[in-house]
C-alpha positions as CSV (number, residue, x, y, z in Angstrom):
1,M,211.4,10.9,-1.4
2,T,208.7,8.6,-0.1
3,T,206.4,8.9,2.8
4,A,205.5,5.5,4.1
5,P,206.4,5.4,7.9
6,L,209.2,3.1,9.1
7,E,209.9,3.1,12.8
8,H,207.6,6.1,13.2
9,R,204.1,5.2,14.1
10,Y,201.3,7.8,14.1
11,E,197.6,7.4,13.3
12,Y,197.0,9.7,10.4
13,S,193.5,10.9,9.6
14,E,192.0,10.3,6.2
15,T,192.8,13.8,5.0
16,Q,196.3,13.7,6.4
17,R,196.9,10.5,4.5
18,Q,195.8,12.3,1.3
19,V,198.6,14.9,1.7
20,L,201.2,12.2,2.2
21,S,199.9,10.2,-0.8
22,L,200.2,13.3,-3.0
23,L,203.9,13.6,-1.8
24,A,204.6,10.0,-2.4
25,E,203.0,9.8,-5.9
26,A,204.5,13.0,-7.2
27,P,206.8,12.2,-10.2
28,R,210.6,12.6,-10.0
29,G,211.8,16.1,-11.0
30,S,208.5,17.7,-10.1
31,T,207.5,20.4,-7.6
32,T,204.3,19.9,-5.7
33,F,202.3,22.6,-3.7
34,I,199.7,21.3,-1.3
35,G,197.3,23.4,0.7
36,F,195.9,21.7,3.8
37,G,193.2,24.1,5.1
38,G,189.7,24.6,6.4
39,A,188.4,24.0,9.8
40,A,190.2,24.5,13.1
41,G,191.1,21.2,14.8
42,G,191.6,19.4,11.5
43,G,195.1,18.1,12.5
44,K,197.2,20.7,10.7
45,T,200.0,20.9,13.3
46,D,200.2,17.1,13.7
47,L,200.4,16.6,10.0
48,I,203.4,18.9,9.7
49,A,205.2,17.5,12.8
50,N,204.7,13.8,11.9
51,G,204.9,14.2,8.1
52,A,208.3,15.8,8.4
53,I,209.5,12.9,10.5
54,D,208.4,10.3,8.0
55,V,209.8,12.2,5.1
56,A,213.1,12.6,6.9
57,L,213.3,8.8,7.7
58,Q,212.5,7.9,4.1
59,C,215.1,10.3,2.6
60,P,218.4,10.1,4.5
61,G,220.5,13.2,4.0
62,G,217.5,15.3,3.1
63,Q,216.8,18.8,4.4
64,Q,213.4,20.3,5.3
65,L,212.1,23.5,6.8
66,I,209.2,23.9,9.1
67,G,208.2,27.6,9.3
68,R,205.7,30.0,10.8
69,K,205.6,33.8,10.9
70,D,206.7,34.1,14.5
71,F,209.2,31.6,15.8
72,V,207.8,31.9,19.4
73,D,204.5,30.5,18.1
74,L,206.3,27.8,16.1
75,K,208.3,26.8,19.2
76,E,205.2,26.5,21.4
77,T,203.2,24.5,18.9
78,T,204.7,22.6,15.9
79,L,208.3,22.3,17.4
80,A,206.8,20.9,20.6
81,A,204.6,18.5,18.7
82,F,207.6,17.4,16.6
83,D,209.7,16.6,19.6
84,A,206.8,14.8,21.3
85,A,206.3,12.7,18.2
86,L,209.8,11.5,17.8
87,P,209.7,7.7,18.3
88,P,211.9,5.9,20.8
89,G,215.1,4.4,19.4
90,L,215.8,7.1,16.8
91,D,219.2,8.7,16.7
92,V,218.4,12.4,17.3
93,R,220.6,15.5,17.6
94,K,218.9,18.7,18.8
95,Y,220.2,22.2,18.3
96,D,218.2,24.9,20.1
97,S,220.2,28.0,19.2
98,A,219.6,29.9,16.0
99,P,219.3,28.3,13.5
100,V,217.2,25.7,15.4
101,Y,217.2,22.2,13.9
102,R,216.8,18.5,14.5
103,D,219.0,15.8,12.9
104,I,217.4,12.4,12.9
105,R,218.2,9.0,11.4
106,A,217.0,5.4,12.0
107,D,220.2,3.7,11.0
108,S,223.7,4.8,12.1
109,S,225.0,3.6,8.7
110,K,223.0,6.4,7.0
111,P,223.4,10.1,7.0
112,Y,221.3,12.3,9.2
113,S,218.3,14.1,7.8
114,R,217.9,17.7,9.0
115,I,214.7,19.6,9.8
116,Y,215.1,23.4,10.4
117,F,212.6,25.4,12.4
118,K,212.4,29.1,11.5
119,G,210.3,32.2,11.8
120,L,209.2,33.5,8.4
121,K,209.4,37.3,8.6
122,D,212.1,38.3,6.2
123,A,214.2,36.7,3.5
124,Q,217.5,37.6,5.1
125,S,216.7,35.5,8.2
126,L,216.2,32.5,6.0
127,G,219.6,32.6,4.4
128,S,220.5,30.6,1.4
129,T,219.8,27.1,2.7
130,A,218.3,24.7,0.2
131,Y,215.4,22.3,1.1
132,G,213.6,19.3,-0.3
133,V,210.3,20.0,1.5
134,V,209.1,23.2,3.1
135,W,206.2,23.0,5.6
136,I,204.4,26.3,6.4
137,D,202.2,26.5,9.5
138,E,199.4,29.1,9.5
139,G,200.2,30.1,6.0
140,S,197.6,32.9,6.0
141,E,200.0,34.8,8.4
142,V,203.0,34.7,6.1
143,E,203.7,37.3,3.4
144,L,203.5,36.1,-0.2
145,M,206.9,37.6,-0.9
146,L,208.5,35.3,1.6
147,V,206.7,32.3,0.1
148,L,207.9,33.1,-3.4
149,Y,211.5,33.4,-2.0
150,L,211.1,30.0,-0.3
151,I,210.1,28.4,-3.6
152,T,213.5,29.3,-5.0
153,R,215.1,27.3,-2.1
154,L,213.4,24.1,-3.2
155,R,216.4,22.5,-4.8
156,H,218.2,20.4,-2.2
157,Q,219.5,17.0,-3.2
158,P,219.5,13.9,-2.6
159,E,215.8,14.7,-3.0
160,T,214.6,14.0,-6.5
161,K,211.3,15.8,-6.2
162,W,210.4,18.8,-4.1
163,A,207.3,20.1,-2.3
164,M,205.8,22.9,-0.2
165,V,202.9,22.0,2.2
166,T,201.0,24.8,3.7
167,S,198.4,24.6,6.5
168,F,196.0,27.4,7.0
169,N,192.6,28.6,8.3
170,P,190.5,30.2,5.5
171,F,191.1,33.8,6.4
172,P,191.7,36.1,3.3
173,S,195.3,35.3,2.1
174,W,197.3,33.9,-0.7
175,C,196.5,30.4,0.6
176,V,192.8,30.9,-0.1
177,E,193.5,32.3,-3.5
178,W,196.0,29.5,-4.5
179,F,194.3,26.5,-3.0
180,M,190.6,27.1,-2.3
181,K,189.9,29.4,-5.3
182,S,192.4,27.8,-7.7
183,Q,193.9,31.1,-8.6
184,T,197.4,29.6,-8.9
185,P,200.4,31.7,-9.9
186,D,202.6,31.0,-12.9
187,L,205.8,29.6,-11.3
188,S,207.2,28.0,-14.4
189,N,210.4,30.1,-14.3
190,L,211.0,29.4,-10.7
191,T,210.7,25.7,-10.4
192,A,211.1,22.3,-12.1
193,A,209.4,21.6,-15.4
194,R,206.4,20.1,-13.8
195,V,204.4,22.0,-11.1
196,D,201.3,20.7,-9.4
197,F,198.9,22.3,-7.1
198,H,196.6,20.4,-4.8
199,F,194.1,21.3,-2.0
200,V,193.0,19.0,0.8
201,R,190.3,20.3,3.1
202,S,190.9,19.7,6.8
203,R,187.9,18.6,8.7
204,I,187.2,18.4,12.5
205,D,185.2,15.2,12.1
206,D,188.2,13.5,10.5
207,N,190.6,14.1,13.3
208,P,190.7,11.1,15.7
209,H,193.0,12.9,18.2
210,L,190.6,15.6,19.3
211,R,189.0,15.4,22.7
212,A,185.4,14.5,22.9
213,G,183.0,17.4,22.5
214,Y,185.5,19.7,20.9
215,K,183.3,20.5,17.8
216,D,180.2,21.0,20.0
217,M,182.2,23.4,22.2
218,M,183.3,25.4,19.1
219,E,179.8,25.6,17.8
220,A,178.4,26.7,21.1
221,T,180.9,29.4,21.9
222,L,181.7,31.0,18.5
223,D,179.6,33.7,16.9
224,P,178.1,32.8,13.5
225,Y,180.9,34.5,11.5
226,L,183.7,32.7,13.4
227,K,181.8,29.5,13.3
228,A,181.5,29.7,9.5
229,V,185.3,30.2,9.3
230,M,186.7,28.0,12.1
231,V,184.2,25.1,12.1
232,D,182.8,25.1,8.5
233,G,186.0,26.3,6.9
234,D,184.2,28.8,4.6
235,P,186.5,31.3,3.0
236,D,183.7,33.4,1.7
237,A,182.4,33.9,5.2
238,A,185.8,35.0,6.4
239,L,186.1,37.5,3.6
240,G,182.6,38.9,4.0
241,G,183.0,39.3,7.7
242,L,186.3,41.3,7.4
243,M,185.8,43.3,4.2
244,Y,186.1,47.1,4.5
245,F,184.0,47.7,1.4
246,D,180.5,46.2,1.0
247,R,180.8,42.9,-0.9
248,A,177.5,43.4,-2.9
249,V,178.7,46.8,-4.0
250,V,182.1,45.5,-5.1
251,E,180.5,42.6,-7.0
252,A,178.2,45.0,-8.8
253,L,181.2,47.2,-9.7
254,A,183.0,44.1,-11.1
255,D,180.0,43.5,-13.4
256,R,180.4,47.0,-14.8
257,C,184.1,46.7,-15.6
258,P,184.6,46.1,-19.3
259,D,187.9,45.1,-20.9
260,P,190.1,48.1,-21.9
261,E,190.1,49.1,-25.6
262,E,193.8,49.3,-25.5
263,R,196.6,47.7,-23.4
264,I,199.9,49.4,-23.9
265,P,203.0,47.9,-22.3
266,T,205.5,50.2,-20.6
267,M,209.3,49.8,-20.7
268,V,212.4,51.8,-19.8
269,L,213.8,51.5,-23.3
270,P,212.4,50.1,-26.5
271,G,212.9,46.3,-26.8
272,M,213.4,45.8,-23.0
273,P,211.0,43.6,-21.0
274,A,207.8,45.4,-20.0
275,D,207.7,46.8,-16.5
276,G,204.0,47.6,-16.5
277,E,201.1,48.7,-18.7
278,V,198.7,51.5,-19.6
279,L,195.1,50.6,-20.0
280,I,192.8,52.8,-22.1
281,W,189.0,52.7,-22.0
282,E,188.5,56.0,-23.7
283,R,190.9,58.3,-25.5
284,P,191.0,62.1,-24.6
285,M,188.2,64.3,-25.9
286,T,188.6,67.9,-26.8
287,G,187.1,70.3,-24.3
288,E,186.7,67.6,-21.6
289,R,188.3,67.9,-18.2
290,Y,190.0,65.0,-16.5
291,Y,191.4,64.2,-13.1
292,G,193.4,61.3,-11.6
293,G,195.2,59.8,-8.7
294,A,198.5,58.0,-8.3
295,D,199.9,55.7,-5.6
296,T,203.6,55.1,-5.8
297,A,205.6,52.0,-5.1
298,D,207.7,51.7,-2.0
299,G,210.9,50.8,-3.9
300,K,211.3,47.4,-2.1
301,G,211.8,44.2,-4.0
302,E,212.3,45.8,-7.4
303,A,214.3,42.9,-8.7
304,L,213.1,40.2,-6.4
305,L,213.5,36.8,-8.1
306,G,213.8,38.5,-11.4
307,M,210.0,38.7,-11.6
308,A,208.8,42.3,-12.0
309,Q,205.2,41.0,-12.0
310,K,205.6,39.1,-8.8
311,G,208.3,40.7,-6.8
312,G,207.8,43.1,-3.9
313,S,204.7,44.0,-2.0
314,D,204.0,47.3,-3.7
315,R,203.2,48.6,-7.2
316,N,202.8,51.9,-8.9
317,S,199.2,52.5,-9.8
318,A,197.3,55.4,-11.3
319,A,193.7,56.0,-12.4
320,L,192.4,58.7,-14.7
321,Y,188.7,59.9,-14.8
322,K,186.5,62.1,-16.9
323,L,185.0,64.9,-14.9
324,S,181.7,65.2,-16.7
325,T,180.6,61.6,-16.0
326,N,183.2,60.5,-13.3
327,E,183.9,57.4,-15.4
328,Q,187.4,55.9,-15.5
329,V,189.1,56.5,-18.9
330,A,192.7,55.1,-18.2
331,A,195.0,53.4,-15.8
332,I,198.7,52.9,-15.3
333,Y,200.1,50.0,-13.4
334,G,203.5,48.3,-12.9
335,R,206.9,48.2,-11.2
336,Q,208.3,51.1,-13.1
337,E,211.3,53.1,-11.6
338,E,210.1,56.3,-9.9
339,H,211.4,58.6,-12.7
340,V,209.7,56.4,-15.3
341,F,206.4,56.4,-13.5
342,A,206.6,60.2,-13.1
343,K,207.2,60.5,-16.9
344,L,204.2,58.3,-17.6
345,L,202.0,60.4,-15.3
346,Y,203.3,63.6,-17.0
347,D,202.7,62.3,-20.6
348,W,199.3,60.7,-20.0
349,G,198.2,63.5,-17.7
350,M,199.0,66.1,-20.4
351,A,197.4,63.9,-23.1
352,Y,194.2,64.0,-21.1
353,N,194.1,67.8,-21.3
354,G,196.4,68.5,-18.4
355,A,194.4,66.4,-15.9
356,L,194.5,67.4,-12.3
357,L,196.7,64.8,-10.6
358,C,196.5,64.0,-6.9
359,V,199.8,62.1,-6.2
360,E,200.7,60.3,-3.0
361,R,202.9,62.6,-0.8
362,N,204.2,59.9,1.6
363,R,207.0,58.9,-0.9
364,P,207.8,62.2,-2.6
365,A,210.1,61.2,-5.5
366,V,207.4,61.0,-8.1
367,L,205.7,64.1,-6.9
368,S,209.0,66.0,-6.9
369,N,209.8,64.9,-10.4
370,L,206.4,66.2,-11.6
371,R,207.0,69.5,-10.0
372,G,210.5,69.8,-11.3
373,N,209.1,69.3,-14.8
374,H,206.4,71.9,-14.2
375,Y,203.4,69.7,-14.6
376,P,200.6,72.3,-14.8
377,H,197.9,70.9,-12.5
378,L,198.9,69.2,-9.3
379,Y,196.6,68.7,-6.3
380,F,197.7,70.8,-3.3
381,T,196.4,72.1,-0.1
382,E,197.2,75.3,1.7
383,K,198.7,75.3,5.2
384,V,198.6,78.4,7.3
385,A,201.6,78.7,9.7
386,D,200.7,79.4,13.3
387,Q,197.0,79.3,12.5
388,H,196.4,78.2,16.1
389,L,197.2,81.7,17.3
390,V,194.5,84.4,17.6
391,Q,194.6,87.4,15.3
392,V,197.5,86.3,13.1
393,V,198.6,89.2,10.9
394,N,199.7,88.3,7.3
395,P,200.0,84.5,8.0
396,V,202.4,82.6,5.9
397,R,200.6,80.3,3.5
398,Q,202.5,77.2,2.4
399,L,201.4,75.0,-0.5
400,Q,201.5,71.3,0.2
401,Y,201.5,69.3,-3.0
402,G,199.9,65.8,-3.1
403,Y,198.0,64.0,-0.4
404,D,199.6,62.6,2.7
405,V,197.9,59.3,3.8
406,N,198.9,59.0,7.5
407,V,197.4,57.9,10.8
408,T,195.2,61.0,11.0
409,T,194.0,61.2,7.4
410,R,193.8,57.5,6.5
411,P,190.3,56.9,8.1
412,V,188.8,60.0,6.3
413,F,190.6,59.2,3.0
414,L,189.2,55.6,2.9
415,S,185.7,56.4,4.2
416,Q,185.3,59.1,1.5
417,L,186.4,56.6,-1.2
418,R,183.9,54.0,0.2
419,E,181.2,56.7,0.1
420,S,182.0,57.5,-3.5
421,L,182.1,53.9,-4.6
422,H,179.0,52.8,-2.7
423,G,177.1,55.8,-3.9
424,R,178.1,55.2,-7.6
425,V,179.6,58.7,-7.8
426,L,182.9,57.3,-8.9
427,K,182.6,54.8,-11.8
428,P,185.7,52.7,-12.1
429,K,186.3,50.3,-15.0
430,D,189.4,48.5,-13.8
431,K,188.9,44.9,-12.8
432,R,192.1,45.0,-10.8
433,L,190.4,47.5,-8.5
434,T,187.5,45.2,-7.7
435,Q,189.9,42.3,-7.0
436,E,191.8,44.5,-4.5
437,L,188.6,45.8,-3.0
438,L,187.5,42.2,-2.3
439,N,190.7,41.6,-0.3
440,F,190.8,45.0,1.5
441,L,190.1,44.3,5.1
442,A,188.6,46.4,7.9
443,G,190.4,46.6,11.3
444,E,192.4,49.1,13.3
445,K,194.3,49.8,10.1
446,P,192.2,49.0,7.0
447,Q,194.5,47.5,4.4
448,A,195.1,44.6,2.0
449,A,195.0,41.0,3.4
450,T,198.3,39.3,3.9
451,G,200.0,38.7,0.5
452,Q,197.5,40.9,-1.4
453,H,197.8,44.4,-2.9
454,D,196.0,47.6,-2.3
455,D,197.9,50.0,-4.6
456,T,195.0,50.4,-7.0
457,V,192.6,51.1,-4.1
458,F,194.7,54.0,-3.0
459,A,195.2,55.3,-6.5
460,H,191.4,55.5,-6.9
461,G,191.3,57.1,-3.5
462,H,193.7,59.8,-4.6
463,A,191.6,60.3,-7.8
464,D,188.5,60.8,-5.5
465,Q,190.3,63.5,-3.7
466,A,191.1,65.2,-7.0
467,R,187.4,65.0,-7.9
468,R,186.4,66.6,-4.6
469,A,188.9,69.4,-5.1
470,L,187.5,70.1,-8.6
471,R,183.9,70.5,-7.5
472,T,182.4,74.0,-7.2
473,G,179.3,75.0,-5.3
474,R,177.3,73.8,-8.3
475,G,179.1,70.5,-8.4
476,S,181.0,71.1,-11.7
477,G,183.9,73.1,-13.0
478,Q,187.6,73.1,-12.3
479,G,187.4,75.3,-9.3
480,R,189.0,78.7,-8.4
481,R,192.2,77.3,-7.0
482,F,193.1,75.5,-10.2
483,D,192.4,78.3,-12.7
484,V,196.1,79.2,-12.3
485,S,198.9,76.7,-12.2
486,P,199.9,76.0,-8.6
487,M,203.5,76.1,-9.8
488,T,203.3,79.9,-10.3
489,M,201.1,80.8,-7.4
490,R,202.9,82.7,-4.6
């Protein structure tokens, strides 16, 4: 695979040429990941459209994919730019029904090269097609799980080296983590022996195809936050403007997070690969009271790519705290099966003197397992049937175990966690929490940025609810409702 243009003529910018040079200079047998991101108007769409044409002409018989989250957006931008960039005289076959593709060749004696155009929403829609190069437009919109799946499709031949090129604006996402912050994943078990990551910053001033005054217009119309993101390409500005939790507070928390004293791998059976870990900062103390929270995995992507540490968008996560100081003492994390996670919660909850556990109610399997095994202290609330009626005689009281994070309770749940963290009432020690807090974004539905995780955030939120339930009027003690096991209260 080389990238020097033949019949195709396009005036590449300096930074666009850097991307093509990295592709051309990559050694045979290698897999290259290139991030092309930064300012808006830096020529990202034109790079993908024209770069795919040149790669296709230089590698007859090759296959490429150009993808974006929504195919409608792809069709209106990159696909339109691709068709407009096709030089006269090329042999072109167009297919506009799913799967949409273009076959091109410069010489009838050579095989066609095919370029697919697809929306990147789920792995099933991508099928099992193999590619030599994958181009991702607006990568910050695409889920990390889909990107990892696409990496497994980089195996087409006659290509002798493979690549993924991602264009993006620096909104919080896996693209920023991989390319701008150099937090690259370990892909050694997915790709060829050699894996290279490169970042090329897109710049408005470098694009010769922009109309006159485009940058001045952007600077004059955008507010300071969007200007920093879209004009300056500053990922920290993007993150700071969207964060749900205060950045200074999170960074201060990170400085107070020591390494755990013990790190215990978890596994279904002895000798099997680890499916998670238990972190210990302080062993249980006699006479001390403890509480904790647990967020359970969604069960999706359990065996995705054979990588428990990378597959799926959700994890199990639990945090245990000491009541007297509200300091974190332990954590559980991983991709354990639900019954295994429930057993871990039972064993470590009991080890910490029967800690009060507030478990997510939305997915009830773990909570039901704990109840079935008669865990003695589970967070619950009391619901009074027909309490909207006046003068209810002997109302039926129903115990509702766990905490249900839904449309109604989510704002209160998260605002209370933010209050506890900002006020230093809750004192976490888990570095994973601070990493997730930095990528937890505000909005109509506060949640993790695309491709990021928030399981640990919600685990500590559940722990905060357990802490609030344990408080008495004097701010200490286990509380009247938990003097007796909820399992026996009727």
